[in-house]
All heavy atoms as an XYZ file, in Angstrom:
700
protein
N     -17.785    -20.776      0.365
C     -17.752    -20.339     -1.073
C     -19.041    -19.857     -1.599
O     -20.027    -20.598     -1.260
C     -17.120    -21.495     -1.869
C     -16.512    -21.238     -3.182
S     -15.103    -20.122     -3.020
C     -15.060    -19.541     -4.631
N     -19.012    -18.771     -2.269
C     -20.334    -18.246     -2.758
C     -20.867    -19.124     -3.910
O     -20.139    -19.709     -4.615
C     -19.965    -16.737     -3.213
C     -18.533    -16.830     -3.423
C     -17.970    -17.887     -2.410
N     -22.213    -19.110     -3.968
C     -22.851    -19.803     -4.989
C     -23.334    -18.940     -6.159
O     -23.473    -19.375     -7.353
C     -24.082    -20.594     -4.530
C     -23.654    -21.680     -3.422
O     -22.657    -22.237     -3.668
N     -24.514    -21.782     -2.399
N     -23.552    -17.726     -5.877
C     -24.125    -16.752     -6.821
C     -23.056    -16.311     -7.771
O     -21.884    -15.952     -7.364
C     -24.904    -15.615     -6.266
C     -26.042    -16.161     -5.486
C     -25.307    -14.698     -7.238
C     -26.780    -15.162     -4.380
N     -23.361    -16.112     -9.076
C     -22.259    -15.817    -10.072
C     -21.721    -14.315     -9.647
O     -20.387    -14.214     -9.646
C     -22.922    -15.489    -11.429
C     -21.847    -15.510    -12.435
C     -22.596    -15.439    -13.879
C     -21.612    -15.144    -14.925
N     -22.221    -15.056    -16.360
N     -22.401    -13.453     -9.394
C     -21.874    -12.110     -8.962
C     -21.139    -12.091     -7.767
O     -20.053    -11.424     -7.714
C     -22.966    -11.079     -8.744
O     -23.826    -11.403     -7.834
N     -21.441    -12.965     -6.835
C     -20.674    -13.101     -5.652
C     -19.340    -13.763     -5.931
O     -18.244    -13.354     -5.170
C     -21.412    -13.843     -4.440
N     -19.280    -14.724     -6.733
C     -17.996    -15.310     -7.133
C     -17.102    -14.262     -7.877
O     -15.892    -14.300     -7.653
C     -18.221    -16.516     -8.065
C     -18.876    -17.684     -7.426
C     -19.218    -18.809     -8.588
C     -19.922    -19.868     -7.890
N     -20.295    -20.952     -8.894
N     -17.662    -13.519     -8.626
C     -16.863    -12.465     -9.385
C     -16.361    -11.414     -8.360
O     -15.219    -10.943     -8.452
C     -17.678    -11.712    -10.372
C     -17.084    -10.749    -11.219
C     -17.915    -10.049    -12.219
C     -17.083     -8.938    -12.884
N     -17.985     -8.344    -14.032
N     -17.167    -11.094     -7.315
C     -16.750    -10.153     -6.339
C     -15.446    -10.769     -5.526
O     -14.583     -9.962     -5.171
C     -17.952     -9.991     -5.272
C     -17.772     -8.667     -4.558
C     -18.251     -7.572     -5.606
N     -17.956     -6.400     -4.757
C     -17.156     -5.438     -5.412
N     -16.702     -5.479     -6.669
N     -16.874     -4.199     -4.752
N     -15.549    -12.025     -5.248
C     -14.381    -12.650     -4.553
C     -13.115    -12.523     -5.315
O     -12.085    -12.067     -4.893
C     -14.630    -14.130     -4.292
C     -13.425    -14.872     -3.804
C     -15.736    -14.226     -3.263
N     -13.231    -12.761     -6.628
C     -12.139    -12.707     -7.576
C     -11.595    -11.295     -7.629
O     -10.395    -11.024     -7.483
C     -12.478    -13.109     -9.010
C     -12.631    -14.651     -9.049
C     -12.644    -15.119    -10.600
N     -13.512    -14.457    -11.390
C     -14.811    -14.779    -11.658
N     -15.408    -15.743    -11.034
N     -15.625    -14.007    -12.465
N     -12.497    -10.204     -7.812
C     -12.086     -8.838     -8.036
C     -11.429     -8.416     -6.545
O     -10.435     -7.593     -6.631
C     -13.102     -7.940     -8.455
O     -14.242     -7.993     -7.354
N     -11.980     -8.871     -5.573
C     -11.472     -8.423     -4.173
C     -10.065     -9.034     -3.977
O      -9.102     -8.231     -3.443
C     -12.355     -8.885     -3.082
C     -13.570     -8.100     -2.866
O     -13.659     -6.961     -3.423
N     -14.628     -8.586     -2.268
N      -9.710    -10.162     -4.529
C      -8.448    -10.695     -4.326
C      -7.454     -9.912     -5.146
O      -6.257     -9.549     -4.756
C      -8.460    -12.250     -4.860
C      -9.045    -13.107     -3.915
C      -9.112    -14.572     -4.463
O      -8.696    -14.802     -5.561
O      -9.721    -15.508     -3.712
N      -7.832     -9.563     -6.463
C      -7.034     -8.716     -7.296
C      -6.725     -7.338     -6.562
O      -5.549     -6.959     -6.576
C      -7.584     -8.592     -8.618
C      -7.493     -9.722     -9.512
C      -7.773     -9.419    -10.902
N      -9.256     -8.864    -11.011
C     -10.275     -9.698    -11.450
N     -10.023    -10.963    -11.577
N     -11.518     -9.075    -11.546
N      -7.818     -6.742     -6.110
C      -7.529     -5.398     -5.422
C      -6.661     -5.596     -4.267
O      -5.850     -4.653     -3.937
C      -8.900     -4.992     -5.030
C      -9.700     -4.368     -6.237
C     -11.006     -3.833     -5.862
C     -11.898     -3.388     -6.900
N     -13.163     -2.863     -6.577
N      -6.792     -6.640     -3.358
C      -5.987     -6.845     -2.105
C      -4.628     -7.006     -2.649
O      -3.744     -6.412     -1.895
C      -6.495     -8.127     -1.557
O      -5.628     -8.373     -0.485
N      -4.364     -7.738     -3.683
C      -2.921     -7.951     -4.055
C      -2.314     -6.490     -4.511
O      -1.153     -6.241     -4.131
C      -2.875     -8.847     -5.339
C      -3.083    -10.263     -4.948
O      -3.128    -10.574     -3.641
O      -3.411    -11.090     -5.910
N      -2.972     -5.725     -5.224
C      -2.545     -4.390     -5.663
C      -2.355     -3.447     -4.404
O      -1.291     -2.779     -4.311
C      -3.441     -3.789     -6.676
C      -3.146     -2.291     -6.944
C      -3.545     -4.553     -7.941
N      -3.324     -3.437     -3.511
C      -3.168     -2.740     -2.377
C      -1.913     -3.147     -1.434
O      -1.191     -2.311     -0.899
C      -4.423     -2.924     -1.360
C      -5.606     -2.186     -1.897
O      -5.490     -1.282     -2.661
N      -6.813     -2.432     -1.548
N      -1.707     -4.438     -1.315
C      -0.497     -4.886     -0.698
C       0.728     -4.430     -1.258
O       1.692     -4.044     -0.583
C      -0.539     -6.489     -0.487
O      -1.843     -6.900      0.032
C       0.614     -7.042      0.206
N       0.713     -4.515     -2.651
C       2.040     -4.125     -3.360
C       2.284     -2.719     -3.136
O       3.436     -2.215     -2.881
C       1.780     -4.351     -4.863
C       3.036     -4.055     -5.709
C       4.068     -5.013     -5.705
C       2.528     -3.855     -7.126
N       1.296     -1.793     -3.240
C       1.403     -0.304     -2.998
C       1.897      0.061     -1.715
O       2.794      0.765     -1.548
C       0.098      0.461     -3.499
C       0.283      1.862     -3.201
C      -0.136      0.281     -4.924
N       1.281     -0.586     -0.639
C       1.524     -0.210      0.684
C       2.865     -0.682      1.131
O       3.679      0.006      1.760
C       0.414     -1.068      1.590
O      -0.825     -0.464      1.177
C       0.697     -0.420      3.042
N       3.225     -1.974      0.605
C       4.589     -2.492      0.843
C       5.771     -1.654      0.116
O       6.665     -1.313      0.971
C       4.722     -3.922      0.331
O       5.907     -4.419      0.498
N       5.524     -1.157     -0.969
C       6.604     -0.352     -1.614
C       6.693      1.026     -0.918
O       7.832      1.526     -0.761
C       6.312     -0.157     -3.044
O       5.205      0.546     -3.287
N       5.638      1.485     -0.395
C       5.460      2.716      0.389
C       6.342      2.571      1.673
O       7.348      3.390      2.056
C       4.271      3.298      0.696
C       4.113      4.486      1.513
S       2.492      4.775      2.406
C       2.619      3.419      3.491
N       6.113      1.570      2.366
C       6.816      1.276      3.667
C       8.226      1.070      3.536
O       9.017      1.472      4.176
C       6.157     -0.047      4.405
C       4.741      0.239      4.870
C       4.277     -0.959      5.528
N       2.931     -0.741      6.084
C       1.984     -1.718      6.417
N       2.429     -2.972      6.234
N       0.934     -1.472      6.915
N       8.645      0.168      2.442
C       9.950      0.062      2.161
C      10.808      1.417      1.925
O      11.782      1.665      2.317
C      10.106     -0.913      1.010
O       9.464     -2.025      1.124
C      11.681     -1.198      0.660
N      10.138      2.256      1.032
C      10.712      3.604      0.640
C      10.964      4.373      1.910
O      12.044      5.033      2.228
C       9.887      4.190     -0.254
N       9.897      4.431      2.868
C       9.916      5.203      4.203
C      11.121      4.663      4.978
O      11.955      5.381      5.527
C       8.712      5.123      4.860
C       8.784      5.792      6.187
C       7.595      5.898      3.998
N      11.113      3.240      5.076
C      12.297      2.661      5.929
C      13.587      3.026      5.451
O      14.557      3.278      6.184
C      12.091      1.158      5.942
C      10.921      0.818      6.849
C      10.774     -0.760      6.960
C       9.562     -1.162      7.688
N       9.444     -2.614      7.683
N      13.885      3.055      4.062
C      15.101      3.229      3.468
C      15.387      4.662      3.727
O      16.632      5.034      3.934
C      15.122      3.108      2.008
C      15.075      1.604      1.545
O      15.445      0.716      2.407
N      14.420      1.278      0.353
N      14.542      5.554      3.708
C      14.827      7.024      3.936
C      15.316      7.161      5.476
O      16.126      7.854      5.853
C      13.636      7.875      3.640
S      13.919      9.679      3.960
N      14.495      6.533      6.382
C      14.848      6.568      7.773
C      16.235      6.002      8.091
O      16.988      6.557      8.922
C      13.829      5.883      8.567
C      12.372      6.542      8.661
C      11.336      5.726      9.295
O      11.440      4.524      9.414
O      10.265      6.344      9.530
N      16.560      4.842      7.404
C      17.948      4.279      7.488
C      19.078      5.276      7.270
O      19.999      5.437      7.834
C      18.004      3.056      6.737
C      17.331      1.915      7.331
C      17.541      0.517      6.425
C      16.697     -0.547      6.907
N      16.773     -1.672      6.075
N      18.812      5.967      6.072
C      19.755      6.990      5.545
C      20.012      8.036      6.563
O      20.972      8.667      6.805
C      19.322      7.404      4.154
N      18.869      8.493      7.106
C      18.827      9.531      8.021
C      19.527      9.160      9.283
O      20.519      9.878      9.835
C      17.384     10.027      8.542
C      16.753     10.662      7.200
C      17.345     10.937      9.618
C      15.291     10.968      7.384
N      19.329      7.881      9.771
C      20.014      7.491     11.018
C      21.516      7.323     10.851
O      22.386      7.551     11.640
C      19.288      6.131     11.476
C      20.155      5.540     12.544
C      18.008      6.401     12.062
N      21.915      6.778      9.586
C      23.261      6.635      9.233
C      24.004      7.967      8.886
O      25.209      8.024      8.970
C      23.378      5.708      8.013
N      23.267      8.988      8.756
C      23.909     10.357      8.598
C      24.259     10.641      7.212
O      25.160     11.443      6.904
N      23.764      9.842      6.228
C      24.185     10.107      4.820
C      23.126     10.922      4.149
O      22.031     10.640      3.747
C      24.146      8.694      4.147
C      24.954      7.689      4.662
C      24.926      6.354      4.022
C      25.747      5.306      4.656
N      25.534      3.954      4.080
N      23.544     12.329      4.082
C      22.523     13.280      3.688
C      22.189     13.252      2.252
O      21.105     13.412      1.830
C      23.091     14.749      3.997
O      24.288     14.985      3.160
N      23.081     12.910      1.346
C      22.837     12.765     -0.153
C      21.868     11.642     -0.383
O      20.892     11.720     -1.054
C      24.090     12.591     -0.902
C      24.952     13.882     -1.097
C      24.215     14.942     -1.567
O      23.559     14.730     -2.606
O      24.375     16.113     -1.175
N      22.180     10.496      0.232
C      21.291      9.351      0.182
C      19.918      9.583      0.728
O      18.902      9.137      0.268
C      21.991      8.106      0.793
C      21.153      6.752      0.683
C      21.969      5.517      1.282
O      23.277      5.627      1.397
O      21.228      4.758      1.727
N      19.969     10.273      1.831
C      18.649     10.658      2.487
C      17.763     11.519      1.559
O      16.530     11.305      1.493
C      18.955     11.437      3.794
N      18.329     12.544      0.954
C      17.592     13.351     -0.008
C      17.003     12.513     -1.179
O      15.877     12.791     -1.453
C      18.547     14.473     -0.544
C      18.917     15.592      0.315
C      19.911     16.542     -0.213
C      20.417     17.522      0.678
N      21.507     18.466      0.091
N      17.804     11.685     -1.731
C      17.335     10.889     -2.887
C      16.307      9.942     -2.360
O      15.125      9.899     -3.010
C      18.486     10.083     -3.400
C      19.482     10.800     -4.150
C      20.535      9.966     -4.748
C      21.688     10.859     -5.298
N      22.813     10.026     -5.704
N      16.390      9.334     -1.176
C      15.333      8.335     -0.828
C      14.101      9.100     -0.224
O      13.071      8.573     -0.232
C      15.927      7.490      0.330
O      16.403      8.260      1.492
N      14.342     10.378      0.141
C      13.174     11.145      0.571
C      12.266     11.415     -0.606
O      11.041     11.377     -0.534
C      13.509     12.571      1.156
C      12.587     13.518      1.462
C      11.601     12.972      2.557
C      13.054     14.932      1.820
N      12.906     11.858     -1.796
C      12.045     12.084     -2.957
C      11.318     10.725     -3.300
O      10.063     10.797     -3.693
C      13.003     12.414     -4.205
C      13.455     13.786     -4.050
O      12.797     14.678     -3.354
N      14.582     14.175     -4.608
N      12.024      9.599     -3.170
C      11.301      8.441     -3.730
C      10.195      7.990     -2.665
O       9.108      7.646     -3.090
C      12.378      7.164     -3.593
C      13.292      7.459     -4.798
C      11.682      5.851     -3.816
C      14.582      6.513     -4.895
N      10.418      8.212     -1.376
C       9.499      7.983     -0.351
C       8.252      8.909     -0.545
O       7.159      8.438     -0.421
C      10.037      8.214      1.078
N       8.474     10.104     -0.857
C       7.290     11.049     -1.003
C       6.476     10.640     -2.256
O       5.164     10.749     -2.136
C       7.795     12.435     -1.070
C       8.295     12.949      0.131
C       6.673     13.422     -1.688
C       8.840     14.398      0.129
N       7.244     10.225     -3.290
C       6.369      9.711     -4.412
C       5.502      8.430     -4.081
O       4.380      8.330     -4.462
C       7.403      9.357     -5.558
C       8.033     10.556     -6.231
C       9.039     10.115     -7.253
O       9.356      8.941     -7.393
N       9.668     11.057     -7.903
N       6.181      7.536     -3.353
C       5.444      6.352     -3.011
C       4.325      6.608     -1.999
O       3.241      6.024     -2.148
C       6.399      5.282     -2.487
C       7.501      4.913     -3.293
C       7.127      3.787     -4.239
N       8.204      3.528     -5.356
C       9.391      2.830     -5.161
N       9.493      2.318     -4.076
N      10.132      2.756     -6.203
N       4.481      7.540     -1.115
C       3.504      7.781     -0.204
C       2.295      8.522     -0.914
O       1.077      8.228     -0.589
C       4.024      8.722      0.913
C       2.917      9.416      1.790
C       4.971      8.062      1.866
N       2.560      9.402     -1.755
C       1.590     10.072     -2.598
C       0.761      9.093     -3.440
O      -0.535      9.232     -3.562
C       2.056     11.109     -3.563
C       2.555     12.456     -2.820
O       1.875     12.671     -1.711
O       3.298     13.139     -3.256
N       1.418      8.180     -4.021
C       0.772      7.129     -4.840
C      -0.073      6.250     -3.974
O      -1.185      6.000     -4.341
C       1.820      6.179     -5.585
C       1.227      5.204     -6.434
C       2.177      4.551     -7.384
C       1.451      3.524     -8.395
N       2.448      3.044     -9.319
N       0.293      5.869     -2.850
C      -0.477      5.167     -1.914
C      -1.758      5.905     -1.481
O      -2.735      5.344     -1.361
C       0.310      4.676     -0.686
N      -1.553      7.120     -1.304
C      -2.568      8.044     -0.932
C      -3.719      8.219     -1.887
O      -4.912      8.129     -1.810
C      -2.124      9.440     -0.376
S      -3.330     10.557      0.129
N      -3.255      8.455     -3.212
C      -4.159      8.611     -4.310
C      -4.858      7.260     -4.675
O      -5.868      7.186     -5.188
C      -3.522      9.232     -5.513
O      -2.361      8.300     -5.948
C      -3.057     10.587     -5.258
N      -4.076      6.208     -4.428
C      -4.690      4.865     -4.759
C      -5.707      4.508     -3.659
O      -6.710      3.647     -3.893
C      -3.566      3.801     -4.744
C      -4.016      2.460     -5.103
N      -4.263      1.551     -4.283
C      -4.116      1.895     -6.324
C      -4.649      0.398     -4.888
N      -4.572      0.651     -6.168
N      -5.614      5.146     -2.452
C      -6.573      4.835     -1.393
C      -6.211      3.945     -0.370
O      -6.887      3.370      0.484
N      -4.959      3.387     -0.449
C      -4.287      2.543      0.499
C      -4.001      3.185      1.845
O      -3.932      2.523      2.877
C      -3.044      1.803     -0.036
O      -3.394      1.122     -1.185
N      -3.744      4.402      1.807
C      -3.352      5.219      2.890
C      -4.219      6.448      3.139
O      -4.589      7.066      2.080
C      -1.884      5.605      2.903
C      -1.504      6.404      4.100
C      -1.014      4.312      2.810
N      -4.592      6.722      4.259
C      -5.406      8.059      4.497
C      -4.571      9.272      4.184
O      -3.412      9.189      4.430
C      -5.932      8.059      5.965
C      -7.007      9.047      6.233
N      -6.676     10.301      6.463
C      -8.321      8.882      6.138
C      -7.890     11.060      6.641
N      -8.825     10.166      6.368
N      -5.251     10.274      3.740
C      -4.511     11.508      3.367
C      -3.733     12.165      4.631
O      -2.754     12.612      4.408
C      -5.358     12.577      2.771
C      -6.415     13.155      3.573
C      -7.289     14.162      2.891
C      -8.168     14.812      3.831
N      -8.813     15.999      3.341
N      -4.320     12.100      5.735
C      -3.603     12.703      6.913
C      -2.299     11.795      7.220
O      -1.337     12.415      7.621
C      -4.522     12.722      8.149
C      -5.658     13.829      7.903
O      -5.531     14.604      7.010
N      -6.667     13.835      8.751
N      -2.445     10.493      7.137
C      -1.330      9.673      7.475
C      -0.175      9.894      6.384
O       0.956     10.025      6.740
C      -1.624      8.235      7.384
C      -0.484      7.353      7.575
C      -0.616      5.940      7.761
C       0.555      5.208      8.039
N       0.365      3.731      8.462
N      -0.533     10.175      5.188
C       0.365     10.432      4.143
C       1.119     11.752      4.336
O       2.372     11.842      4.470
C      -0.302     10.411      2.699
N       0.292     12.863      4.687
C       0.878     14.060      5.006
C       1.716     14.078      6.231
O       2.862     14.611      6.293
C      -0.271     15.103      5.381
N       1.382     13.198      7.248
C       2.205     13.119      8.449
C       3.649     12.489      8.097
O       4.618     12.846      8.642
C       1.512     12.207      9.580
C       2.249     12.155     10.771
C       1.302     11.408     11.910
N       1.054      9.973     11.417
C      -0.097      9.511     11.371
N      -1.206     10.213     11.502
N      -0.211      8.238     10.996
N       3.494     11.356      7.367
C       4.782     10.683      6.990
C       5.743     11.649      6.222
O       6.884     11.697      6.445
C       4.352      9.480      6.090
C       3.878      8.183      6.729
C       3.450      7.122      5.805
C       5.058      7.529      7.764
N       5.185     12.367      5.244
C       5.944     13.230      4.420
C       6.642     14.285      5.254
O       7.775     14.713      5.165
C       5.137     13.814      3.348
C       4.753     12.779      2.232
C       4.128     13.433      1.055
C       2.800     14.085      1.282
N       2.210     14.703      0.048
N       5.733     14.867      6.192
C       6.203     15.899      7.051
C       7.286     15.547      7.905
O       8.459     16.106      8.095
C       5.017     16.453      7.937
O       5.568     17.429      8.777
N       7.137     14.353      8.483
C       8.159     13.717      9.513
C       9.561     13.536      8.715
O      10.676     13.869      9.298
C       7.807     12.500     10.244
C       6.632     12.847     11.241
C       6.257     11.673     11.967
N       5.158     11.922     12.949
C       4.491     11.076     13.582
N       4.546      9.793     13.182
N       3.559     11.285     14.466
N       9.371     12.934      7.564
C      10.591     12.585      6.847
C      11.380     13.828      6.364
O      12.528     13.952      6.526
C      10.354     11.710      5.612
C       9.961     10.271      5.952
C       9.530      9.594      4.697
C      10.999      9.459      6.573
N      10.619     14.765      5.978
C      11.112     16.042      5.421
C      11.822     16.796      6.547
O      12.983     17.459      6.357
C      10.069     17.010      4.800
O       9.464     16.217      3.844
C      10.673     18.245      4.137
N      11.215     16.867      7.714
C      11.820     17.505      8.847
C      13.154     16.838      9.341
O      14.141     17.590      9.681
C      10.871     17.478      9.988
C       9.721     18.494     10.098
C       8.931     18.390     11.403
C       7.819     19.399     11.376
N       7.029     19.280     12.656
N      13.101     15.605      9.234
C      14.360     14.838      9.687
C      15.483     15.166      8.670
O      16.601     15.375      9.105
C      14.032     13.339      9.845
N      15.227     15.167      7.347
C      16.243     15.523      6.345
C      16.662     16.828      6.464
O      18.039     17.126      6.455
C      15.676     15.176      5.007
C      16.657     15.575      4.009
C      15.511     13.639      4.808
N      15.874     17.835      6.721
C      16.178     19.262      6.994
C      17.035     19.421      8.180
O      17.999     20.131      8.186
C      14.878     20.143      6.994
C      14.232     20.257      5.618
O      14.835     19.940      4.590
N      12.987     20.528      5.673
N      16.743     18.634      9.149
C      17.511     18.865     10.417
C      18.980     18.252     10.177
O      19.888     18.870     10.739
C      16.883     17.979     11.608
C      17.279     18.266     12.871
C      16.412     17.552     13.881
C      16.941     17.781     15.354
N      16.027     17.154     16.274
N      19.013     17.230      9.315
C      20.321     16.660      9.043
C      21.219     17.600      8.349
O      22.373     17.903      8.571
C      20.158     15.394      8.154
C      20.091     14.135      8.866
S      20.010     12.895      7.562
C      21.583     12.995      6.766
N      20.664     18.469      7.343
C      21.250     19.531      6.584
C      21.726     20.629      7.418
O      22.814     21.181      7.298
C      20.299     19.960      5.480
C      20.093     18.932      4.363
C      19.187     19.416      3.423
O      18.630     20.609      3.464
O      18.891     18.693      2.451
N      20.898     21.046      8.554
C      21.253     22.088      9.378
C      22.492     21.698     10.250
O      23.342     22.615     10.445
C      20.126     22.380     10.314
C      19.001     23.097      9.590
C      17.797     23.295     10.440
O      17.907     23.121     11.810
O      16.630     23.828      9.963
N      22.459     20.439     10.562
C      23.640     19.988     11.571
C      24.919     20.107     10.648
O      26.052     20.393     11.164
C      23.459     18.660     12.069
C      22.474     18.484     12.998
C      22.317     17.164     13.547
C      21.399     17.049     14.792
N      21.214     15.703     15.324
N      24.938     19.702      9.462
C      26.065     19.791      8.518
C      26.536     21.121      8.302
O      27.772     21.414      8.132
C      25.842     18.935      7.286
C      25.701     17.553      7.371
C      25.476     16.874      6.023
O      25.188     17.470      5.024
O      25.315     15.621      6.124
N      25.620     22.117      8.151
C      26.010     23.570      7.720
C      26.562     24.184      8.943
O      26.821     23.852      9.884
C      24.839     24.234      7.223
């Protein structure tokens, strides 16, 4: 445990930041998983809706700094490609 006042404050602020980072990253992962489940199940309408939510969550995690911008771009690209491929099969 730190003895210096500023170090104690740093521990407290790091804990708060860690909680926020976990929340943002967790909600992003959940949204991506929900989109992937809809794609595997073949539900195109649900996949489109969950794709929009997933893209929002990924962007938020990226701007927040929890996820690198290239990873965010990769996730969005893969999900979008998968949803578009589903629509082509239906048409």
